[in-house]
C-alpha positions in Angstrom: -36.0 38.9 21.3 -34.4 40.1 24.5 -30.6 40.0 24.4 -30.5 38.6 27.9 -32.6 35.6 26.8 -30.4 35.0 23.7 -27.3 35.0 25.9 -28.8 32.7 28.4 -29.8 30.2 25.7 -26.4 30.5 24.2 -24.7 29.8 27.5 -26.9 26.8 28.0 -26.0 25.4 24.6 -22.3 25.9 25.1 -22.5 24.0 28.4 -24.2 21.1 26.6 -21.6 21.0 23.9 -18.8 21.1 26.5 -20.3 18.1 28.1 -20.2 16.2 24.8 -16.5 17.0 24.1 -14.9 15.1 26.9 -17.2 12.2 26.4 -16.0 11.7 22.8 -12.3 12.2 23.8 -12.8 9.9 26.8 -13.5 6.9 24.5 -10.4 7.5 22.4 -8.2 8.1 25.5 -9.5 4.9 27.2 -8.8 2.9 24.1 -5.3 4.3 23.7 -4.6 3.6 27.4 -5.8 0.0 27.0 -3.6 -0.5 24.0 -0.5 0.9 25.8 -1.3 -1.3 28.9 -1.8 -4.5 26.9 1.4 -3.8 24.9 3.6 -3.0 27.9 2.1 -5.8 30.0 3.5 -8.5 27.7 6.5 -6.7 26.2 8.2 -9.1 23.8 11.9 -9.7 23.9 12.2 -10.1 20.1 10.9 -8.1 17.1 10.7 -9.6 13.7 10.2 -7.1 10.8 8.8 -8.1 7.4 11.3 -7.4 4.6 10.0 -9.9 2.0 13.5 -10.9 0.9 12.3 -14.3 -0.3 9.9 -12.6 -2.7 7.3 -15.3 -2.2 5.0 -13.4 0.2 5.1 -16.5 2.5 4.6 -15.4 6.1 5.9 -18.8 7.3 9.2 -18.3 5.5 11.8 -16.9 7.9 13.8 -15.4 5.0 11.0 -12.8 4.7 11.7 -11.5 8.2 14.5 -9.6 9.7 15.5 -9.7 13.4 17.7 -6.7 13.2 20.8 -8.9 12.7 19.6 -11.2 9.9 16.9 -13.8 9.3 15.4 -15.7 12.3 17.3 -18.8 13.1 15.6 -22.2 13.0 11.9 -22.4 12.3 10.2 -20.1 14.8 7.6 -18.9 12.3 6.5 -22.1 10.5 2.8 -22.9 10.2 1.1 -24.2 13.3 4.0 -23.2 15.5 3.4 -20.9 18.5 5.2 -17.7 18.0 6.3 -16.8 21.5 7.8 -13.6 23.0 8.2 -12.1 19.5 6.5 -9.0 18.1 5.7 -9.2 14.4 5.8 -5.9 12.3 4.6 -5.6 8.7 4.9 -2.1 7.2 4.5 -1.0 3.6 4.6 -4.5 2.3 4.9 -5.1 -1.4 2.3 -7.6 -2.6 0.2 -9.5 0.0 2.0 -11.4 2.6 0.1 -14.7 3.1 0.0 -17.3 5.8 -0.8 -20.4 3.9 -0.9 -24.1 4.9 -1.7 -23.8 8.6 -2.8 -21.6 11.5 -0.9 -18.4 12.2 -0.3 -18.9 16.0 0.7 -15.8 17.9 1.0 -16.2 21.7 -0.4 -13.7 24.2 3.1 -12.1 24.8 3.5 -11.1 21.1 1.8 -8.3 19.1 1.2 -8.4 15.4 1.2 -4.8 13.9 0.3 -4.3 10.3 0.7 -0.8 8.8 -0.1 0.3 5.2 -0.3 -3.3 4.1 -2.7 -6.0 3.0 -2.2 -9.4 4.7 -4.0 -12.7 4.2 -4.2 -15.9 6.1 -5.7 -19.1 4.6 -6.8 -20.4 8.0 -7.0 -18.7 11.4 -5.0 -16.0 13.2 -4.6 -15.8 17.0 -3.4 -17.6 20.1 -3.8 -21.4 20.5 -1.3 -21.9 23.3 -2.8 -22.8 26.7 -1.6 -21.5 30.0 0.0 -23.7 32.7 -3.4 -25.0 33.8 -3.7 -26.5 30.4 -7.2 -25.0 30.1 -7.0 -21.2 29.9 -6.0 -19.3 26.8 -5.3 -15.6 26.8 -5.8 -13.3 23.8 -3.0 -12.0 21.7 -3.0 -8.5 20.2 -3.4 -7.5 16.6 -3.2 -3.9 15.4 -4.1 -2.7 12.0 -3.1 0.8 10.9 -4.5 1.8 7.5 -4.3 -1.9 6.6 -6.3 -4.9 5.6 -6.3 -8.3 7.2 -8.2 -11.3 5.7 -8.5 -14.6 7.5 -10.9 -17.5 7.8 -11.3 -16.6 11.5 -9.8 -14.8 14.4 -9.0 -17.0 17.5 -8.3 -15.6 20.9 -7.2 -12.1 19.9 -7.9 -8.5 20.6 -7.9 -6.7 17.3 -7.7 -2.9 17.0 -8.6 -1.1 13.7 -7.0 2.3 13.2 -7.5 4.6 10.2 -8.7 3.1 6.9 -8.5 -0.5 8.0 -10.6 -3.5 7.1 -10.8 -6.9 8.8 -12.3 -9.6 6.6 -13.4 -13.0 8.0 -14.4 -15.7 5.6 -15.8 -18.5 7.8 -19.4 -19.0 8.8 -20.2 -20.2 12.3 -17.7 -18.5 14.6 -15.4 -16.3 12.5 -14.7 -14.2 15.7 -13.9 -17.0 18.1 -13.1 -15.6 21.6 -12.0 -12.4 19.9 -12.7 -8.8 20.4 -12.6 -6.0 17.8 -12.3 -2.3 18.5 -12.9 0.1 15.6 -11.1 3.4 16.3 -11.8 5.3 13.1 -14.9 6.1 11.0 -13.1 4.5 8.0 -12.6 1.2 9.7 -14.9 -1.7 9.0 -15.4 -5.5 9.4 -16.5 -7.7 6.6 -18.2 -11.0 7.3 -18.1 -13.0 4.1 -20.4 -15.8 5.3 -22.4 -14.3 8.2 -25.7 -12.6 7.4 -26.9 -9.6 9.4 -29.0 -11.7 11.8 -26.0 -13.9 12.6 -23.7 -11.0 13.2 -26.2 -9.4 15.6 -26.8 -12.7 17.5 -23.2 -14.0 17.6 -20.7 -11.2 17.2 -22.1 -7.8 18.1 -21.2 -8.2 21.8 -17.5 -8.7 20.8 -17.3 -5.4 18.9 -16.6 -1.9 20.3 -16.4 1.5 18.6 -13.9 3.8 20.3 -14.0 1.5 23.3 -17.8 1.7 23.6 -20.2 -1.2 23.0 -21.4 -1.4 19.3 -24.9 -0.1 19.0 -26.7 -0.4 15.7 -27.6 2.9 14.1 -25.9 4.8 17.0 -22.2 4.3 16.5 -22.2 1.6 13.8 -24.4 0.1 11.1 -24.8 -3.2 9.3 -25.5 -3.7 5.6 -25.8 -6.7 3.4 -22.7 -7.2 1.2 -25.0 -7.7 -1.8 -24.8 -11.5 -1.8 -27.4 -12.2 0.9 -24.8 -14.2 2.7 -22.4 -11.6 4.0 -22.4 -8.5 6.1 -20.4 -5.2 6.3 -20.1 -3.5 9.6 -19.0 0.2 9.4 -18.7 3.1 11.8 -21.2 5.9 12.0 -19.1 9.1 12.1 -19.4 11.3 15.2 -19.8 15.0 14.4 -16.8 17.0 15.4 -17.3 19.3 18.5 -16.8 22.3 16.3 -19.5 21.2 13.9 -21.9 20.6 16.8 -21.2 24.1 18.0 -21.8 25.7 14.6 -25.1 23.8 14.2 -26.2 24.9 17.7 -25.3 28.5 17.1 -27.0 28.5 13.8 -30.2 27.1 15.4 -30.1 29.8 18.1 -29.7 32.5 15.6 -32.6 31.2 13.5 -34.8 31.2 16.6 -33.7 34.7 17.5 -34.6 36.0 14.0 -38.1 34.4 14.1 -38.9 35.9 17.6 -37.4 39.3 16.8 
């Protein structure tokens, strides 16, 4: 095969690969920008960090949290109380912190960040507080970093899954209620305990993005039955690394060249 033809084909393939690279990175950059914007737009005055000092794993027990100068005063974290202007941080928790006995209400100006931990809520997690018009609710932010969050449902929240993270929702009906989920890693997933595949497609797929892009079955994500017939597992389809695409393309060109030589 003529060397000029091989070179031309190779250049064409390289141009195609270069077009793919910024596209993949664009999704990640856009998602990261959105996260920074949402975090900075409603920067909380207070930060409560989980220390588990009460040794009962009760999220609604203020003794398990540290303000930087001691336990929170009063009852700002009790069940069914709107947590306002306060970021919540749970990192490397021992055991499973659990919100039991009421809704875990986190207002729009607060961010819940869970890192290297498993957290459970017996009821819902999100924002119940209405705005001044007494009608509108705005979503709070929940960030999982190599962590697991299990709840009956998510209510008015934007949830971001990073690394090896799993969001599990137990309820049937509307377990993602006015919520959005963004999966940012091929090891992140969503488990619906009581929603079959058809229900997930009909009711929830539009609320889910992968690296900031709309979830598309068998393109950037897949749905499988959880083995019970009642539940569904949503996982990310890995995107080949640009280097891998380049090697595959080069290998294909070389194979063509050998056959035509």
